[in-house]
C-alpha atoms as one frame of an Amber mdcrd trajectory, in Angstrom:
protein
  98.274 147.372 107.171  95.185 146.592 105.122  91.806 147.889 106.155  89.706
 145.552 108.270  87.128 143.370 106.569  83.520 144.519 106.772  80.761 142.127
 107.872  77.090 143.041 107.910  74.109 141.040 109.131  71.849 142.118 106.301
  68.780 140.627 107.946  69.377 142.863 110.955  69.523 146.062 108.889  66.347
 148.096 108.480  64.948 148.928 105.044  65.323 152.635 104.341  62.851 154.660
 102.260  64.077 156.025  98.935  62.786 159.125  97.154  60.799 156.740  94.886
  57.528 155.246  96.087  57.754 151.484  96.516  61.571 151.378  96.404  63.526
 150.772  99.627  67.196 150.042 100.251  69.797 148.741 102.661  73.291 150.242
 102.679  75.987 147.607 102.687  79.003 149.777 101.858  79.740 153.437 101.123
  83.105 155.126 100.675  82.825 158.877 101.319  86.076 159.592  99.463  85.220
 157.831  96.180  81.408 157.531  96.302  81.725 153.775  95.751  78.773 151.891
  97.210  76.992 148.547  97.501  73.293 148.331  98.362  70.291 146.078  98.288
  67.311 147.630  96.474  63.792 146.277  96.892  61.099 147.218  94.379  57.490
 146.584  95.388  55.226 145.436  92.506  54.744 148.336  90.090  57.536 150.503
  91.568  59.954 152.470  89.415  63.195 154.379  89.952  63.690 157.795  88.282
  65.753 158.095  85.133  69.411 158.432  86.124  72.981 158.313  84.771  75.889
 156.239  86.029  79.035 158.356  85.581  81.283 155.399  86.437  78.962 152.497
  85.614  76.788 150.146  87.599  76.585 146.428  88.224  73.576 144.571  89.615
  72.417 141.061  90.272  68.683 140.248  90.403  68.211 138.094  93.504  64.408
 137.719  93.471  61.575 138.657  91.117  62.237 140.543  87.891  63.376 144.030
  86.826  62.519 145.849  83.600  65.429 147.869  82.297  66.200 149.196  78.843
  63.306 147.395  77.175  64.254 144.016  78.634  63.133 141.989  81.635  65.790
 140.422  83.866  64.822 137.605  86.199  66.417 136.153  89.299  69.997 135.138
  88.678  70.627 137.736  85.943  73.767 139.917  86.223  73.803 143.292  84.429
  76.820 145.568  83.937  76.014 149.111  82.677  79.034 151.000  81.337  80.186
 154.435  82.528  77.851 157.203  81.282  74.885 154.852  80.812  71.358 156.019
  81.598  68.206 154.064  82.425  64.867 154.115  84.310  64.372 150.688  85.897
  61.003 149.425  87.143  59.522 146.183  88.358  56.056 144.936  87.454  56.122
 141.999  89.880  58.594 143.314  92.457  62.214 142.352  92.925  65.292 142.397
  95.124  68.641 143.385  93.563  72.213 143.734  94.760  73.794 146.872  93.273
  77.383 148.121  93.182  78.358 151.592  92.018  81.808 153.152  91.517  80.325
 156.646  92.004  76.942 158.139  92.998  74.206 158.303  90.337  73.112 161.548
  88.652  69.294 161.996  88.828  67.995 163.010  85.379  64.522 163.830  86.711
  65.584 166.227  89.450  63.478 169.315  89.889  63.890 171.466  86.799  63.158
 175.169  86.497  59.576 175.934  85.420  59.773 177.358  81.867  56.638 179.513
  82.456
């Protein structure tokens, strides 16, 4: 028997803080076995996400506002598909809302590093 369908009232879900100031998210789907996920990310004006790698790629759709990524600006209605192994550091000058799907968790490239001193 197939797994049951999942239905979420997105409006009823609370925005969760992220580790990055001005970026909040709502979990729509997460598979503990594979790390596959789907989330809504909201960037307040001027907010940025840390540089990170996508070991198995990333797909996102800009729903509102615009997102700067890889030297380009993507407005509402733009779909982006980053291949496995890609890295980026997205930000939003005006603020935005994006729908993101991942086949595996991201790898933070700006995680605390040992102090060379």
